[in-house]
C-alpha positions in Angstrom: 193.0 -1.2 100.7 190.2 -3.2 102.2 188.7 -6.6 102.8 185.3 -7.9 101.8 183.5 -9.5 104.8 180.1 -11.2 104.6 177.4 -9.4 106.6 176.5 -12.4 108.8 180.2 -13.0 109.7 180.7 -9.4 110.6 177.6 -9.3 112.8 178.6 -12.5 114.6 182.1 -11.1 115.3 180.7 -7.8 116.6 178.1 -9.5 118.8 180.9 -11.7 120.3 183.2 -8.7 120.9 180.3 -6.8 122.6 179.6 -9.7 125.0 183.3 -10.1 125.8 183.4 -6.3 126.6 180.6 -6.7 129.0 178.0 -5.0 126.8 174.4 -6.3 127.4 172.6 -7.2 124.2 168.8 -7.1 124.2 166.5 -8.0 121.4 163.4 -5.9 121.4 161.4 -3.5 119.3 161.4 0.2 120.4 157.8 1.4 120.9 158.5 4.9 122.2 161.3 7.4 122.8 161.0 10.1 125.4 163.3 12.9 126.6 163.8 13.5 130.3 166.0 16.1 131.9 169.2 13.9 132.1 168.5 11.1 129.6 166.5 9.6 126.8 164.0 6.9 127.8 163.4 4.0 125.4 160.3 1.9 125.8 160.5 -1.6 124.5 157.6 -3.8 125.6 157.6 -3.9 129.4 161.2 -2.7 129.5 162.2 0.9 130.1 165.8 1.9 129.3 167.4 5.2 130.2 170.5 6.4 128.3 172.5 9.6 128.0 172.8 9.0 124.3 170.9 6.9 121.8 172.7 6.0 118.5 170.3 5.0 115.7 172.2 2.4 113.7 169.0 0.6 112.7 169.1 0.9 108.9 167.2 2.8 106.2 163.8 2.3 107.8 165.2 3.6 111.2 162.7 3.4 114.0 165.0 5.6 116.2 165.0 8.3 113.4 161.2 8.1 113.2 160.6 8.4 116.9 163.2 11.2 117.2 161.2 13.2 114.6 164.1 13.5 112.2 162.7 13.9 108.6 164.3 12.5 105.5 164.5 13.4 101.8 164.5 10.6 99.2 165.3 10.4 95.5 164.6 7.3 93.4 167.5 6.3 91.1 165.1 4.2 89.0 167.6 1.3 89.4 167.7 -2.1 91.0 170.9 -3.8 92.4 171.1 -7.6 91.7 173.2 -9.4 94.3 174.4 -13.0 94.0 177.5 -15.2 94.5 179.2 -16.6 91.4 182.1 -18.9 90.6 184.5 -18.0 87.8 186.8 -19.9 85.6 189.8 -17.7 86.4 190.8 -16.8 90.0 189.7 -13.3 91.2 193.3 -12.7 92.5 191.8 -11.3 95.8 190.9 -8.2 93.8 187.6 -6.2 93.6 186.7 -5.6 90.0 184.2 -3.0 88.8 182.9 -2.0 85.4 181.2 1.3 84.6 178.5 0.5 82.1 176.3 2.7 79.9 173.2 1.9 82.0 174.7 1.1 85.4 177.7 -0.5 87.2 178.9 -4.1 87.8 181.1 -5.1 90.7 182.8 -8.5 91.4 183.9 -8.6 95.1 186.3 -11.4 96.1 185.4 -14.0 98.7 187.8 -16.1 100.7 186.6 -19.4 99.2 187.4 -18.3 95.6 184.0 -17.2 94.6 182.9 -13.6 94.1 179.9 -11.6 95.3 178.4 -9.5 92.5 176.5 -6.2 92.8 175.0 -5.4 89.5 173.1 -2.0 89.4 170.8 -1.7 86.4 167.6 0.2 85.3 164.6 -1.4 86.9 163.2 -2.8 83.6 166.3 -4.7 82.6 166.9 -5.9 86.1 163.4 -7.4 86.1 164.1 -9.3 82.9 167.4 -10.6 84.3 165.8 -11.8 87.6 163.2 -13.7 85.6 165.8 -15.2 83.1 167.0 -18.7 83.4 170.4 -19.2 85.1 172.1 -19.8 81.7 170.6 -16.6 80.2 171.6 -14.6 83.3 175.1 -15.9 83.2 175.4 -15.1 79.5 174.3 -11.5 80.1 176.6 -11.2 83.1 179.7 -12.4 81.2 178.9 -10.0 78.4 178.7 -6.9 80.7 181.8 -8.1 82.6 183.6 -8.6 79.3 184.5 -12.1 80.5 187.3 -10.6 82.6 187.4 -13.8 84.8 186.3 -16.3 82.1 183.1 -18.4 82.3 180.9 -17.3 85.2 178.3 -19.5 86.9 175.7 -18.7 89.5 176.5 -20.1 93.0 173.5 -18.7 94.9 170.0 -17.4 94.4 169.6 -13.9 92.9 168.4 -11.1 95.3 167.3 -7.6 94.4 167.5 -4.3 96.2 165.8 -1.1 94.8 168.2 1.8 94.8 167.5 5.3 96.1 169.3 8.2 97.7 168.0 9.0 101.1 169.3 11.4 103.7 168.1 12.6 107.1 167.7 16.4 107.2 169.6 16.3 110.4 171.9 13.5 111.7 171.7 14.6 115.3 169.1 15.9 117.7 168.9 16.1 121.5 170.7 13.0 122.9 170.1 11.2 119.6 172.6 10.5 116.7 172.1 8.7 113.5 174.8 6.6 111.8 175.1 4.4 108.7 171.9 3.9 106.6 169.8 5.4 109.3 171.5 8.7 108.5 172.0 8.4 104.7 171.4 5.7 102.1 173.7 6.0 99.1 174.2 4.2 95.8 176.6 1.2 95.9 178.6 2.6 93.0 182.4 2.2 93.6 182.4 3.2 97.3 185.5 5.2 98.4 183.3 8.3 98.3 182.3 8.1 94.7 178.8 7.0 95.7 178.3 10.4 97.5 178.5 12.2 94.1 174.9 12.7 92.8 176.1 13.0 89.2 177.9 9.7 89.1 175.0 7.8 90.7 172.5 8.8 88.1 173.3 5.7 86.0 172.3 7.0 82.6 171.4 10.2 80.7 173.4 13.2 79.7 174.4 14.3 83.2 175.7 10.8 84.1 177.5 10.5 80.7 179.3 13.8 81.3 180.3 12.8 84.9 181.5 9.4 83.8 183.6 10.8 80.9 185.2 13.3 83.3 186.4 10.5 85.7 189.4 9.5 83.5 190.5 13.2 83.5 190.2 13.3 87.3 192.3 10.1 87.5 195.1 11.7 85.4 195.3 14.9 87.5 197.1 14.4 90.8 195.8 17.8 92.1 192.2 17.3 91.2 192.3 13.7 92.4 193.6 14.9 95.8 190.7 17.3 96.1 188.2 14.5 95.5 190.0 12.2 98.0 190.2 14.7 100.8 186.5 15.7 100.4 185.5 12.0 100.4 187.5 11.4 103.6 186.0 14.5 105.3 189.4 16.1 105.5 188.5 19.1 103.4 185.5 21.2 102.7 182.5 21.9 104.9 180.6 19.1 106.6 177.0 18.6 105.4 174.6 20.7 107.4 172.8 17.5 108.5 176.0 16.4 110.3 176.3 19.6 112.4 
């Protein structure tokens, strides 16, 4: 269904493809954005660039979004994602593994060299303790939450953390400006495949999250209900969000 690709590898491939296609790449910080009659003008240092369309693909702290005056709404999940690479006693079988826990989620994503990249979403307090724990203590907790599905697990990199929140621009488009990716909306890393767009499932813990998580097996057993979820997640059914119009 998909392939896990490391971010730096993907960026290098995209930059190479852009150069081969004759696209000019410039590294600069945008200082101002102005609208003229037939274009948008970007000011970056001493440079002035005119474009018929500006696509803001510059992440959650989007400068393009800010300069275009597109407001955002933000909700804190109270969770932190711990990211690291690990090696496991048993092969990952080129399969992405995910466990839904009482207080968060844990994903093992397969890498080509046999290791796995983990994304472990937890309440901020527990995440803080795990980040401060010794490697052996961290590995023990990780194996326990993963139910030792791939045997003994060992850290193969440093541990990084990312606070989790839901953020969405009130509008994804304005005059000659369009937002994509995290510049438009930041979502929970839970599951992907559209499940992370469901606010109930991304709550992590509490009665609402428990009800949503218990309902997922029922959805999985119903072909009709599952089809509704799939089509909405793919944008093939239902109305588009107002922000996308």
